[in-house]
VEXTI-706137 format. One line per 8 residues: number of its first residue (from 1); for each residue y, z, x of C-alpha. Coordinates in nm, 2 decimals. Layout:
NUM = Y:Z:X; ...
//
This chain:
1 = 11.72:9.66:9.41; 11.98:9.87:9.59; 11.95:9.85:9.96; 11.98:10.13:10.21; 12.29:10.13:10.43; 12.25:10.46:10.59; 11.90:10.60:10.66; 11.80:10.88:10.89
9 = 11.49:10.78:11.07; 11.29:11.04:11.24; 10.98:10.99:11.44; 10.71:11.17:11.63; 10.59:11.12:11.99; 10.28:10.92:11.98; 9.98:11.15:12.02; 9.70:11.05:12.25
17 = 9.93:10.82:12.46; 10.03:10.98:12.78; 10.36:10.90:12.94; 10.33:10.64:13.22; 10.58:10.54:13.48; 10.62:10.21:13.65; 10.62:10.19:14.03; 11.00:10.18:14.02
25 = 11.01:10.51:13.84; 11.11:10.38:13.49; 10.92:10.49:13.19; 10.68:10.22:13.07; 10.62:10.34:12.72; 10.87:10.17:12.49; 11.11:10.40:12.31; 11.10:10.36:11.93
33 = 11.45:10.31:11.80; 11.38:10.23:11.43; 11.12:10.11:11.19; 11.23:9.91:10.89; 11.12:9.68:10.61; 10.82:9.90:10.51; 10.56:9.76:10.28; 10.23:9.92:10.16
41 = 10.32:10.21:9.95; 10.01:10.42:9.86; 10.11:10.73:9.66; 10.40:10.91:9.50; 10.47:11.27:9.41; 10.75:11.33:9.16; 10.95:11.65:9.14; 11.27:11.66:8.93
49 = 11.51:11.38:9.03; 11.33:11.29:9.35; 11.01:11.09:9.42; 10.83:11.14:9.75; 10.64:10.83:9.85; 10.36:10.79:10.11; 10.39:10.46:10.29; 10.16:10.32:10.56
57 = 10.45:10.41:10.80; 10.53:10.75:10.66; 10.75:10.92:10.40; 11.02:10.77:10.19; 11.23:11.00:9.96; 11.37:10.83:9.65; 11.66:10.95:9.43; 11.56:10.89:9.07
65 = 11.90:10.98:8.92; 11.90:10.62:8.78; 11.54:10.54:8.72; 11.63:10.18:8.66; 11.71:10.15:9.03; 11.56:10.42:9.26; 11.74:10.46:9.59; 11.59:10.56:9.92
73 = 11.79:10.85:10.06; 11.57:10.91:10.37; 11.27:10.79:10.56; 11.05:10.97:10.81; 10.83:10.77:11.04; 10.49:10.94:11.07; 10.26:10.66:11.18; 10.06:10.68:10.86
81 = 10.07:10.78:10.49; 9.80:10.73:10.22; 9.83:11.03:9.99; 10.09:11.30:9.92; 10.12:11.63:9.74; 10.43:11.84:9.70; 10.42:12.22:9.69; 10.75:12.41:9.70
89 = 10.98:12.27:9.96; 10.69:12.10:10.15; 10.50:11.78:10.12; 10.15:11.74:10.25; 10.06:11.39:10.36; 9.72:11.24:10.44; 9.85:11.02:10.72; 9.55:10.81:10.82
97 = 9.49:10.81:11.19; 9.77:11.06:11.24; 9.57:11.32:11.03; 9.74:11.58:10.81; 10.12:11.60:10.82; 10.33:11.87:10.67; 10.70:11.79:10.61; 10.99:12.01:10.50
105 = 11.17:11.83:10.22; 11.39:12.12:10.11; 11.68:11.89:10.20; 11.55:11.55:10.06; 11.81:11.35:10.26; 11.69:11.51:10.59; 11.31:11.56:10.58; 11.16:11.72:10.90
113 = 10.81:11.75:11.02; 10.70:12.12:10.99; 10.35:12.08:11.13; 10.03:11.88:11.14; 9.67:11.86:11.24; 9.44:11.59:11.37; 9.14:11.48:11.17; 8.82:11.33:11.31
121 = 8.86:11.02:11.10; 9.16:10.87:10.91; 9.30:11.12:10.65; 9.28:10.94:10.31; 9.37:11.21:10.05; 9.49:11.57:10.03; 9.49:11.85:9.77; 9.67:12.18:9.83
129 = 9.57:12.53:9.71; 9.75:12.86:9.74; 9.67:12.88:10.12; 9.45:12.58:10.21; 9.48:12.21:10.23; 9.17:12.00:10.15; 9.16:11.66:10.32; 8.93:11.37:10.24
137 = 8.89:11.21:10.58; 8.67:10.91:10.53; 8.36:10.91:10.75; 8.44:11.27:10.86; 8.40:11.40:10.50; 8.60:11.69:10.36; 8.81:11.90:10.60; 8.97:12.23:10.51
145 = 9.29:12.36:10.68; 9.45:12.70:10.65; 9.82:12.62:10.60; 9.95:12.97:10.56; 10.14:12.89:10.88; 10.26:12.54:10.80; 10.38:12.49:11.15; 10.03:12.53:11.29
153 = 9.76:12.44:11.04; 9.41:12.56:11.14; 9.09:12.39:11.05; 8.86:12.64:10.90; 8.58:12.44:10.74; 8.43:12.09:10.72; 8.17:11.92:10.51; 8.00:11.60:10.63
161 = 7.92:11.38:10.33; 7.70:11.07:10.30; 7.98:10.84:10.18; 8.34:10.77:10.27; 8.56:11.06:10.14; 8.84:10.88:9.96; 8.99:11.11:9.70; 9.01:11.48:9.62
169 = 9.10:11.66:9.30; 9.15:12.04:9.29; 9.15:12.25:8.98; 9.15:12.63:9.04; 8.84:12.70:9.25; 8.67:12.37:9.17; 8.71:12.07:9.39; 8.59:11.72:9.32
177 = 8.55:11.48:9.61; 8.54:11.10:9.55; 8.29:11.00:9.82; 8.29:10.62:9.79; 7.95:10.46:9.75; 7.79:10.81:9.74; 7.97:10.89:9.41; 8.13:11.23:9.34
185 = 8.06:11.57:9.48; 8.16:11.89:9.30; 8.23:12.20:9.52; 8.30:12.56:9.46; 8.60:12.64:9.69; 8.65:13.01:9.58; 8.60:13.08:9.95; 8.75:12.77:10.12
193 = 8.60:12.87:10.45; 8.25:12.85:10.31; 8.23:12.53:10.10; 7.95:12.53:9.85; 7.83:12.21:9.69; 7.73:12.28:9.33; 7.67:11.92:9.19; 7.64:11.56:9.29
201 = 7.65:11.24:9.09; 7.60:10.89:9.23; 7.82:10.66:9.02; 7.74:10.29:8.98; 8.03:10.17:9.18; 8.25:10.31:9.46; 8.42:10.64:9.37; 8.79:10.60:9.48
209 = 8.99:10.86:9.29; 8.94:11.11:9.01; 9.13:11.29:8.73; 9.00:11.59:8.53; 9.05:11.61:8.15; 8.89:11.93:8.03; 8.52:11.91:8.11; 8.54:11.54:8.16
217 = 8.59:11.38:8.50; 8.75:11.03:8.50; 8.64:10.83:8.80; 8.81:10.51:8.93; 8.48:10.36:9.03; 8.58:10.04:9.20; 8.40:9.73:9.07; 8.22:9.94:8.81
225 = 8.55:10.02:8.64; 8.61:10.36:8.49; 8.33:10.62:8.47; 8.34:10.93:8.25; 8.13:11.22:8.39; 8.07:11.54:8.19; 8.09:11.83:8.45; 8.08:12.11:8.20
233 = 7.77:12.22:8.38; 7.88:12.14:8.74; 7.52:12.17:8.87; 7.41:11.89:8.64; 7.69:11.63:8.60; 7.61:11.34:8.38; 7.78:11.01:8.28; 7.87:11.01:7.91
241 = 8.10:10.71:7.90; 8.28:10.44:8.08; 8.47:10.11:8.05; 8.49:9.80:8.25; 8.85:9.78:8.36; 9.05:9.46:8.40; 8.96:9.45:8.77; 8.86:9.68:9.06
249 = 8.96:10.04:8.95; 9.13:10.21:9.24; 9.33:10.49:9.09; 9.35:10.70:8.77; 9.60:10.95:8.63; 9.64:11.14:8.30; 9.93:11.11:8.06; 10.01:11.32:7.75
257 = 9.84:11.25:7.42; 9.50:11.16:7.55; 9.61:10.87:7.76; 9.47:10.76:8.09; 9.64:10.52:8.33; 9.43:10.31:8.57; 9.56:10.11:8.86; 9.35:9.81:8.96
265 = 9.34:9.58:9.26; 9.29:9.20:9.29; 9.56:9.11:9.03; 9.41:9.32:8.76; 9.73:9.49:8.68; 9.80:9.83:8.52; 9.58:9.94:8.24; 9.63:10.20:7.97
273 = 9.34:10.37:7.80; 9.29:10.59:7.50; 9.06:10.88:7.60; 9.09:11.11:7.30; 8.72:11.06:7.28; 8.64:11.06:7.65; 8.29:10.94:7.58; 8.42:10.62:7.43
281 = 8.75:10.51:7.61; 8.94:10.23:7.45; 9.17:9.99:7.63; 9.52:9.99:7.48; 9.71:9.76:7.71; 9.69:9.57:8.03; 10.03:9.50:8.20; 10.09:9.27:8.49
289 = 10.42:9.38:8.64; 10.47:9.14:8.93; 10.34:8.81:9.07; 10.04:8.96:9.24; 9.92:9.30:9.11; 9.77:9.55:9.36; 9.81:9.88:9.19; 9.67:10.11:9.46
297 = 9.80:10.43:9.30; 9.93:10.57:8.97; 10.14:10.88:8.92; 10.26:11.00:8.57; 10.58:11.19:8.50; 10.64:11.25:8.13; 10.64:10.90:7.97; 10.69:10.72:8.30
305 = 10.41:10.58:8.50; 10.48:10.52:8.87; 10.26:10.22:8.96; 10.23:10.21:9.34; 10.17:9.85:9.45; 10.12:9.80:9.82; 10.27:9.46:9.81; 10.56:9.48:9.57
313 = 10.66:9.85:9.59; 10.69:10.13:9.34; 10.72:10.01:8.97; 10.83:10.24:8.70; 10.68:10.17:8.35; 10.77:10.32:8.02; 10.44:10.42:7.86; 10.58:10.59:7.55
321 = 10.46:10.30:7.33; 10.13:10.15:7.46; 10.20:9.84:7.25; 10.52:9.76:7.45; 10.47:9.86:7.81; 10.79:9.77:8.00; 10.90:9.79:8.36; 11.21:10.01:8.35
329 = 11.28:10.04:8.72; 11.15:9.93:9.06; 11.18:10.02:9.42; 11.10:9.68:9.57; 10.96:9.63:9.92; 10.87:9.33:10.13; 10.51:9.22:10.09; 10.47:9.16:10.46
337 = 10.67:9.10:10.78; 10.51:8.86:11.03; 10.78:8.72:11.25; 11.14:8.78:11.36; 11.44:8.64:11.54; 11.77:8.77:11.68; 12.11:8.60:11.70; 12.46:8.73:11.72
345 = 12.37:9.10:11.66; 12.17:9.01:11.35; 11.80:9.06:11.31; 11.62:8.80:11.09; 11.27:8.90:10.96; 11.04:8.71:10.73; 10.69:8.75:10.58; 10.47:8.63:10.29
353 = 10.65:8.68:9.95; 10.93:8.87:10.13; 11.21:8.62:10.18; 11.43:8.60:10.48; 11.56:8.96:10.54; 11.88:9.00:10.75; 11.99:9.32:10.92; 12.29:9.41:11.14
361 = 12.15:9.58:11.45; 12.47:9.67:11.62; 12.32:10.01:11.62; 11.94:9.93:11.66; 11.86:10.30:11.58; 12.00:10.25:11.23; 11.98:9.88:11.12; 12.20:9.79:10.83
369 = 12.08:9.56:10.55; 12.30:9.25:10.52; 12.13:9.00:10.29; 11.81:8.83:10.18; 11.69:8.50:10.05; 11.45:8.45:9.76; 11.08:8.51:9.82; 10.86:8.23:9.95
377 = 10.49:8.17:10.02; 10.28:8.05:10.31; 10.52:8.18:10.57; 10.42:8.10:10.94; 10.72:8.06:11.18; 11.09:8.13:11.21; 11.37:8.01:11.44; 11.75:8.08:11.41
385 = 12.02:7.87:11.57; 12.39:7.86:11.49; 12.43:7.91:11.12; 12.09:7.78:11.03; 11.74:7.94:11.00; 11.43:7.73:11.02; 11.12:7.86:10.84; 10.77:7.71:10.85
393 = 10.62:7.74:10.50; 10.31:7.59:10.36; 10.36:7.21:10.40; 10.73:7.22:10.45; 11.00:7.31:10.70; 11.27:7.50:10.51; 11.62:7.49:10.65; 11.85:7.77:10.54
401 = 12.22:7.81:10.57; 12.28:8.16:10.71; 12.64:8.11:10.80; 12.72:8.36:10.53; 12.45:8.63:10.61; 12.48:8.82:10.28; 12.40:8.50:10.09; 12.15:8.29:10.27
409 = 12.05:7.97:10.08; 11.81:7.68:10.13; 11.97:7.36:10.23; 11.65:7.15:10.26; 11.28:7.17:10.21; 11.14:6.91:10.45; 10.78:6.80:10.40; 10.56:6.78:10.71
417 = 10.20:6.68:10.75; 9.94:6.96:10.79; 10.05:7.32:10.77; 10.37:7.39:10.98; 10.29:7.68:11.20; 10.55:7.74:11.48; 10.90:7.62:11.53; 11.15:7.62:11.82
425 = 11.50:7.48:11.78; 11.70:7.34:12.07; 12.01:7.13:12.06; 11.96:6.88:11.77; 11.58:6.90:11.76; 11.34:7.13:11.59; 11.00:7.13:11.76; 10.72:7.21:11.52
433 = 10.34:7.26:11.55; 10.14:7.19:11.24; 9.77:7.29:11.18; 9.53:6.99:11.18; 9.83:6.75:11.24; 9.98:6.83:11.58; 10.32:6.84:11.73; 10.63:6.70:11.57
441 = 10.99:6.65:11.68; 11.24:6.67:11.40; 11.60:6.56:11.43; 11.80:6.83:11.25; 12.15:6.71:11.35; 12.21:6.67:10.98; 12.02:6.97:10.83; 12.04:6.82:10.49
449 = 11.87:6.50:10.60; 11.62:6.59:10.88; 11.38:6.32:11.01; 11.07:6.32:11.23; 11.14:6.11:11.53; 10.83:6.17:11.74; 10.48:6.32:11.70; 10.16:6.38:11.89
457 = 9.83:6.42:11.70; 9.65:6.74:11.80; 9.35:6.90:11.62; 9.30:7.27:11.52; 9.54:7.56:11.47; 9.85:7.56:11.70; 9.98:7.92:11.68; 10.21:7.94:11.98
465 = 10.49:7.71:12.09; 10.73:7.76:12.38; 10.99:7.52:12.50; 11.12:7.53:12.86; 11.32:7.24:13.01; 11.15:6.91:12.92; 10.81:7.07:12.86; 10.64:7.22:12.55
473 = 10.37:7.47:12.59; 10.13:7.49:12.30; 9.86:7.75:12.23; 9.57:7.63:12.00; 9.31:7.88:11.91; 9.06:7.59:11.88; 9.14:7.37:12.18; 9.31:7.59:12.43
481 = 9.65:7.58:12.61; 9.84:7.25:12.64; 10.15:7.13:12.83; 10.35:6.84:12.68; 10.63:6.62:12.82; 10.91:6.61:12.57; 11.17:6.44:12.80; 11.15:6.16:12.55
489 = 11.16:6.34:12.21; 11.05:6.02:12.03; 10.74:6.00:12.24; 10.60:6.35:12.33; 10.30:6.31:12.57; 10.02:6.54:12.68; 10.04:6.63:13.05; 9.75:6.87:13.08
497 = 9.53:7.13:12.92; 9.34:7.44:13.00; 9.05:7.58:12.80; 9.08:7.96:12.80; 8.79:8.20:12.75; 8.95:8.34:12.44; 9.17:8.21:12.16; 9.53:8.15:12.29
505 = 9.78:8.25:12.03; 10.11:8.27:12.22; 10.27:8.19:12.56; 10.57:8.31:12.76; 10.67:8.09:13.06; 10.85:8.21:13.36; 10.93:7.94:13.62; 10.58:7.79:13.70
513 = 10.38:8.07:13.55; 10.25:8.10:13.19; 10.15:8.43:13.04; 9.91:8.38:12.76; 9.81:8.61:12.47; 9.45:8.50:12.47; 9.31:8.67:12.15; 9.00:8.88:12.22
521 = 9.03:8.82:12.60; 9.37:8.99:12.63; 9.63:8.88:12.88; 9.58:8.56:13.09; 9.81:8.44:13.37; 9.82:8.06:13.46; 9.99:7.85:13.73; 10.14:7.56:13.55
529 = 10.33:7.41:13.84; 10.11:7.10:13.81; 10.01:7.05:13.44; 9.74:6.82:13.54; 9.57:7.10:13.74; 9.65:7.42:13.57; 9.50:7.72:13.75; 9.41:8.07:13.66
537 = 9.60:8.33:13.86; 9.49:8.66:13.69; 9.40:8.83:13.37; 9.38:9.17:13.21; 9.13:9.23:12.93; 9.14:9.51:12.68; 8.96:9.60:12.36; 9.17:9.44:12.09
545 = 9.32:9.10:12.00; 9.63:8.97:12.18; 9.83:8.75:11.95; 10.19:8.76:12.09; 10.37:8.80:12.42; 10.72:8.84:12.56; 10.82:8.88:12.92; 11.12:9.06:13.07
553 = 11.13:9.09:13.45; 10.81:9.23:13.57; 10.70:9.36:13.23; 10.49:9.17:12.97; 10.49:9.30:12.62; 10.17:9.20:12.43; 10.12:9.25:12.05; 9.77:9.36:11.98
561 = 9.66:9.31:11.62; 9.42:9.60:11.64; 9.65:9.85:11.81; 10.02:9.78:11.83; 10.23:9.71:12.14; 10.09:9.70:12.49; 10.30:9.70:12.81; 10.18:9.54:13.13
569 = 10.32:9.54:13.48; 10.31:9.18:13.60; 10.47:9.24:13.94; 10.13:9.13:14.08; 10.05:8.83:13.87; 9.69:8.82:14.00; 9.63:9.17:13.87; 9.84:9.26:13.56
577 = 9.82:9.63:13.50; 9.84:9.81:13.16; 10.10:10.07:13.20; 10.20:10.18:12.85; 10.22:10.11:12.48; 10.28:10.22:12.13; 10.03:10.24:11.85; 10.15:10.12:11.52
585 = 9.99:10.17:11.18; 9.99:9.80:11.08; 9.86:9.48:11.23; 10.11:9.33:11.47; 10.15:8.95:11.44; 10.38:8.87:11.73; 10.64:9.02:11.96; 10.99:8.92:12.06
593 = 11.23:9.03:12.34; 11.60:8.98:12.27; 11.93:9.15:12.36; 11.74:9.42:12.55; 11.52:9.50:12.25; 11.15:9.46:12.19; 11.09:9.35:11.83; 10.75:9.39:11.68
601 = 10.66:9.28:11.33; 10.34:9.46:11.25; 10.27:9.28:10.92; 10.38:9.58:10.71; 10.70:9.68:10.88; 10.93:9.58:11.17; 10.97:9.79:11.48; 11.26:9.80:11.73
609 = 11.20:9.94:12.07; 11.41:9.98:12.38
//
């Protein structure tokens, strides 16, 4: 994989989030500086030597000059990206909650938003005609936009459907809508402003995407595999064939020579079918191209299939010989990004099957890739100190040498009881929480020979750990908030506990006050001056799930798994006030504040805010 050293990142102002100002007059909404380490690719449009990829975060343009190693030449943050179609110098993107986005890619290295339109529900797929864009918008059905003026698309028609509109295929004046559990719907769109349904067929599974071969419609029908529907008479479609695919059929595309390519989920891999006789498709090959195979989408260009896997990235397969399918190129992505740390101008991020990713953030608006470790599984926590990184993984604490950032390497995998969850390193000790085991103090003075010197048994899942002075503050989603005395590392002792109303996931401590991310109950403020008598000071509830918190001055930054980043004014601790935020497309897992930056891993990318 070639890594990007210079990427132009563009972004849009968040719609639906008004500008707010703190009492002191400073803007409360965080300023997005950059968004990196994207995962969850969903679709690709290939044109010449470039591929235009829709990611959950937006658009990535790949240079295919060397198909063995596609290189990203630009990224454009859009806040969503599920499906993409290119027409001339424009790409049309179904951008989820952000609706329809139209991007000028006449200069592939500098894409720019041309226009967009909101959709009543997340935009899942798009097809473009001479003047109109047809958008499958989930529960909102099919929406039609006049895009003659691409800077200002205008909705001109809508069709509410009984299912969840997931895919759309346009051929001339005929449109086929994949309507989820309601099957497929055939429409006459000769007059796009007066949609006319001419045929309906309820498939056995969940219609996800379709491809048209003559009068035969191939349907990726979810758990029912591939369905073949004869639509020669659109008013009376009928199933004439089918095949149970290797797993959940999510996508389908046509290749030359009577070949169909099917992408399947749940480790089913990529499947090649012979459809010369569409009524009796035959499986030619099943290819598993990575560790876990989640082929969300498939695009075919000549004899190359672009298999879009939302965990491993974009895989290029040579399909010229069905008997010998081979991966000829790959644009690899992290699988996830769940936590991060900053030290010495370097940003360390890690996630499941993603390895430790290191970036130089001297310019946080344009982070520069430095190095990465091999991928690992069961990732939970991360701490960096000196030239070492400490990673909680499955049943071990991994200690990595990062003194040479381009080449991080594991020094020691140290087994711990339970499932190591959170880690904080101070001086010679690593303090670790472990699910169903408790709290452990590990002497890491010699990182090649760590040893547990003290432990305290604690039940449940301990997600959050904060160390201040000689106290450890632990958040357990099962048993509440706990304060420990760690003045004697070999004998940590429980000082006091507080049972919250929610599920405490993380804590930030400022003097004698603890700010708790309390899961479904939002933000909780506690007086911890006397651990034996912890008192509630205040709270701020919101619809969502608070799972991370960082405090700077009178501001508290809360990661909300269902929304993104929320900002609270905590000047009055008894009455925290929501003053701003930023909605991200993923599922934030925590938040950090370091070197004046707010760092938010949102599971499928990593955001840097000012």
